[in-house]
Every structure is written in structure tokens, then in C-alpha cells.
C-alpha positions, 0 to 999 in steps of 0.5 A, a space after each residue: 623732591 619733598 619727602 613723603 614722611 615730611 609732607 602733607 597734601 594741600 592745594 597749590 594755592 593754600 600752600 602759597 598762602 601758607 608760606 606767605 603767612 609763615 614769612 610774616 605777611 598777613 595782608 595781600 594788596 592788589 586788584 581782582 581779575 578773572 585769572 587770579 579769582 581762584 586764588 583770591 577765593 582760597 584766601 577768603 575761604 582760608 582766612 590765612 591773610 587779609 585782602 586789601 583791594 586797591 584802585 589800581 595795580 601800580 598802587 598795589 605795588 607801592 602799598 606792598 613796598 610801604 608794607 614791607 618797609 615796616 613789616 619785613 616783607 610784602 606781597 601783591 596779587 595782579 592778573 596776567 599781563 595787564 595787571 602785571 605791566 601796570 605794577 611793574 614800575 612799583 616792583 622795579 622801585 622795590 628792586 632799586 630800594 632793596 625791598 622784599 616783595 612777592 608779586 603774584 600774578 594769576 596767569 593764563 591756564 596751563 591747559 591753554 599753554 599746552 594746547 596753544 589756545 589764544 587767550 585775553 590779556 595776551 599778545 594774541 600771538 601764541 607767546 606765553 613768556 613775555 611777562 616772565 621776561 619783563 619781570 626778569 629785569 626787575 626781580 631777583 627770581 621768577 617762576 611759573 608754577 606747575 604741579 611739578 615745581 610748586 612746592 620747590 619754587 614757592 620756597 625758593 622765591 620767598 627765601 630769595 626775596 627775604 635773603 636778598 631783600 629784593 622783589 620776586 615774581 611768581 605766575 600762578 596759572 588759573 587752573 592749578 591753584 586748587 590742585 593737590 601737591 605734597 608740600 613740606 609740613 614744617 614751617 618756612 625758616 627765614 634764615 640767612 645762609 651761614 657764613 663760611 667760617 674761615 672767610 668770616 673770621 678772616 674778614 672780621 680780623 681784617 676789618 677789626 685791625 683797620 678800625 683799631 689802628 685808625 686815628 679817625 675811623 667813621 661809619 657811613 650807612 646806606 639803606 641796607 642797614 635797615 633792610 638787613 636789620 643791623 642798625 642796632 649793631 652799627 650803633 653798638 659798634 659806634 658806641 664801643 669805639 666812639 665812632 661818628 656815624 653819618 647816613 646817606 639820604 636813602 637811610 634817613 632815620 635808620 640811625 637814631 638822630 638823637 644818638 650821640 655819635 650821629 653826625 647827619 646826612 652825608 651828601 657830598 658838598 651839600 653836607 654840613 661841614 662837620 659831616 663832610 670832615 668826619 667822612 672824607 677825612 676818616 683814615 678808616 671809613 666803614 660803609 654799610 651797603 653804600 650805593 652812590 648816585 647823583 642825588 645821594 652824593 651832592 651830584 657826584 661831589 662825594 669824596 670818600 677815602 680811596 681805602 673805604 671798607 665796604 660791607 654789603 649783605 653777603 660780601 665785604 671789600 677790604 682794600 684788595 681783598 674781597 670776602 664772599 660767603 659772609 653775612 652782614 649781621 655775622 660780620 658786624 657781630 664779630 667786629 663788635 666782639 673783636 675791637 677794643 672799647 674806646 673812651 678817649 675819642 669824642 664825636 664832634 657835632 656842633 649844636 645847631 639851631 635853625 634860625 626861627 622864622 618870625 612872621 605875622 599870622 596873617 602873612 602868606 604861608 611860605 616854605 620856610 614857615 611851613 617846615 619850621 612848623 613841621 619840625 615842631 609837629 613831629 613826635 617820637 615814633 612817627 612814620 614819615 612818608 615823603 614824595 619827590 618835590 619840595 617835600 624833600 626839605 624833610 631831609 633837613 629836619 632833625 627827627 626825634 627818637 624812633 621815627 621811621 622815614 619812608 621814601 623812594 630816593 633811588 627810584 624816584 617815581 612820583 606818587 609813590 608815597 600816597 599808596 605806600 602810605 596805605 601799606 605802612 598804615 596796614 603794617 603798623 596801625 598803632 603808630 602815627 603816620 605823616 604823609 608829605 606830598 606835593 600836588 603834582 605827585 598827589 595827582 598820580 595816585 590820589 585815588 588811593 586816598 579812597 582806600 585809606 578812608 575805606 579802611 578807616 585809617 587815620 594818617 595826617 596828610 600834608 599836601 603842598 598846593 603850589 600849582 605844579 612841579 616846583 622841583 622841576 622848575 629848578 631844572 627847566 621851565 621856571 614859568 612854562 606851562 608843562 610844569 603846571 597842573 590842573 587845579 583841584 579842591 584838594 581839601 574837599 577830596 576826603 568827603 568826595 571819596 568817602 561820603 559821610 567821612 569824619 575826616 577833618 580837612 583844612 586849607 592853610 593860606 597863612 601861618 595862623 591857618 596852619 597852626 589851627 590845623 596842626 592843633 586838631 586832634 588826630 582821632 581821624 584822618 587829617 588832610 591839610 592843604 597848604 597853598 604856596 607860591 609856585 616859585 617858593 622852594 626850599 633853597 637846598 631843593 632848588 640848588 639840587 635841581 639846578 645842579 641836576 640840570 647841568 648833569 642832565 643837559 650838559 653845557 649847551 643845555 637850555 637851562 643856561 638861558 635867562 630865566 629858564 630855571 627857578 634859582 635859590 632866593 
């Protein structure tokens, strides 16, 4: 119940928009539909948030994800069933990647539910809860708002998303957004629940003791260090104790890669030798939110110590002891205070200089030449977005200070990055945004380039045109037609999608072409289409695909047939 002394009357829709704004969300992505127009009109009338219309609901979910990565939270608005089901893939990706996003669905009127009236965008069988049930599988919390529950449920859902770093789903029946309720007058407080004092102190003491007693302690970071905003604390702990830090590929750039104690990306046997040594031979390994899957463990070749300490958002494992009712930030803060300052332990990280590729400027452009040029192009503070494919070569580059890396490594839905770019651009328009995408992934969500142009954003889009799904050719079907795609004139698309645009487009077939494109001023959108051989792939990407095929298809699989796979050169 909301106390009348602490409440004020306002409409359900206005209260929802107000709470989203108080959570730091100033933009709402989505597609209009008759069931959500009432709420959309309230948004327009109130000026609480800015509407960003997308070409489709799936793209809206990707954009909200990208927005939340840089803003802390995001939101999208869809219509009943058809919109919600279109968006559900992206929302599931938010769950897999631990991204707090509020999916708002304008749904059928409560009047129709009360009276059993058949409505469009339903199964036509009198059922009303199917899509709540579907979203229960991919969100941390769900609710259908009513005038009785709206004040409580809106706060519950937004706080759940923020505290758990997971998406939530809320249905707003189309006939209630303008109804008045008593709503809390105080702003929404985005706070983690406080830790249990005894559990917190016992946990800190146990972890600090293990770290202090160890001869070769180390830290391994996964993406939750970013989601729970503790990267600074992790680096402070490493600095105080002189600890080597590695990251999972899902946490690329979460730790400053120029930090003296950073030792690279840990990916099992695919890791650099010094990275493996620091992690696998540690006598006290501290993992932050570590979630091993095949693509982050070198296809299950990771060999972490059995007594690894695991810190998560709201719990910790130390040996046989499990600590609940503790929060990650409080635990790390206490550990930093409790451990000794170490000065006699240096992090061993060999200075690596990748061999330079030298080629005639008129030669055919290759992956090796391409990524060497990209390494030189990246600047401090860049936002880099990567899609599945040969663009995964980006994981092997050394990023300068202040970069943000955005990808969907766990979920791996191709096409994510194009629409996520719209979200990151909206959240941080003053930063430079670089998109790295292949032609196959781009074709999934290419229409959102028109939205990016519509809002006059100025990213640099790097597209590799190699005739199809080269990463899949390393799994199976090296030359099969199912890995081919339609040929597009990619560099022409900005002018097709926004006539009169000032965007600059380039087609690079040679190193000289690429150098010319990279020298262009970034005062407008830049689109660089680089044409490469379909069978040219970075060796680490192809080797990963080969190992993935063995996991996927087993010892009797067709990948063992002669010529069935693209293999490393």
C-alpha cells in the first residue's frame, strides 16, 4: 500500500514514465501499435523521455541493450503478442548478457480480459497469459499492470532489473494508462539491498585471508564486473596487492588494457602462455562473475584451480563456504581495506608486438592487412561494437585506455551489433563509435542503418564483404551454397536509405583503398565496405570454428569429410 501522506495522484502511464526517467532512462526504443499508442501519447505530451522509433521490434530490443550497456539501464515499447514475440530474442540476449532492460508491452484492454472478448494480436482462443508465460523464461520478473497493482509493480520491476542486471517485462493494458492512482511522491532509489553484517564480515575475512596467504594470487574478470560497476575496485585491489588480472572474452575492455597488471584474455588453451600461467597456476584465483561456456573457455580447455574463489553479484563461494546476503561492491570494498599492501610482486607480461604485414598498396586486401590497419585506427575512448563472424579478430587487438567493447558473446544472435549501435550512439553521442560487422550479420538488421541516419548519428561502420558466413565455413560447408548470401551494393546503402545524406561511403579492395577511407574526417557517418576472399579468415577464428564443429557434431560428424571445413592457413 502507498501511504496517502507520501503519495500524489497521477496516471498509471505518467507514473511508469516518471519511474523510468528516475532510473536514468531518457530514451525509449520501439515500434508503435494500437495497444501502446495511449502510452506513447503520454510520452509525447509529458516530454519525460524521447521516443526513438526503430524499423522493427527485434531491433528495438537490440538498441535498448546497447543503450543500457553505456547508460546503466534501457527500455523498449512494443505491442501485444506480435511485437513482444518479435522482440523476445533480443530480450533473451539481455538475460544471457546480464543487461537490465525494461520491455514494456501495450496489451489488450482489461475490459476485454474481464469480459472474455476476442481481440486481434491474440491466439483468438480466449487466453491472455501466453506471452507473460513466454517472457517468464527470459526475464527476471513479469507483471500485467492493473489500477490496483501498478504503483507497487512498476517499482518492483524496475528495481529488480537494476539490482539483478537482468531484463523484466511489463504489460500495460491499453485502457488503463490514463487512469489515476496514488503513486509515491519520493524519487525511486536505485540501491542494492544492504549486506547482512555478519555474513559480509565473515566473507571479507575469508577472502582476504586466502589472498594474503597466497604466493601467486590472481584475478579473472567476467562481464559482471562491468554490469555491477566494480571494475575500478577490481583494479584497485590488483594495484594494492600486485595481482595479475585477466578477462574472459565477454569482458573485453572492462579492465583497462593499458593497466600494468592486465595480462590479457583468458580462453583456455587459446590463451597466451603467460595468461594461462597466471590463471591456471594461481594458488588463490579470485573470479568475478565467471560463467564458463565453450566460446570463453577455448572449447572447455580452461583449467582453473579447484579452489577458485567465486564472487557474484549477491553471493560468494570460498571453498565449501557459501555466503549469501552480500553485495559484490561491499565485498570488494571490504577486501581492499583488509588485505596488505604488496610491493615485492611484479606482474609478468611480455611485451608483444604483432608482426607487421607488409604488402603492396595495390594488392588484394586480406584479413591480416585489415586488422593491422584497424589496430592503428582505434583511439582512446572509442566505443567498439562487434558482431559474430571474422570480426571476432577484434578480441586479439590491444585496446587503448577508455575504450568500451560491446558484443553478444554468450547469446550470439547475428545482426545484434547494427541495432545495438543505434543504442550506444543514443546513450553516448559525444563518443566515437566503431561498428565491426560482416555482410551476413549486417543483412539481418541492415534497415536500422536508416534509423541511425535519420537521427544524424556519425559512427564509422566497417563491413567485411566476403560473400557470406565465413565463420560458419570453418564449422561445415566450406564451399556450400548454404553459407553464401545475396550480393548487395553495401557502400551505396546510406544514400539509398537516406537520400541527400552527407555520409561518406568507401569500397576498399586494396590496402591503399582502406588507407584512403581511414583518413576521412569523422564529421559525418562513414561507411567502409571492405571486399575480401570468402575463404580468408583470421586463424584464431577459423581454429575456434573447427573446434566448435567437433563439439557440435561429434566424432561421426560430416566435418571430418575431405574439404568440408575451412581450416587455418
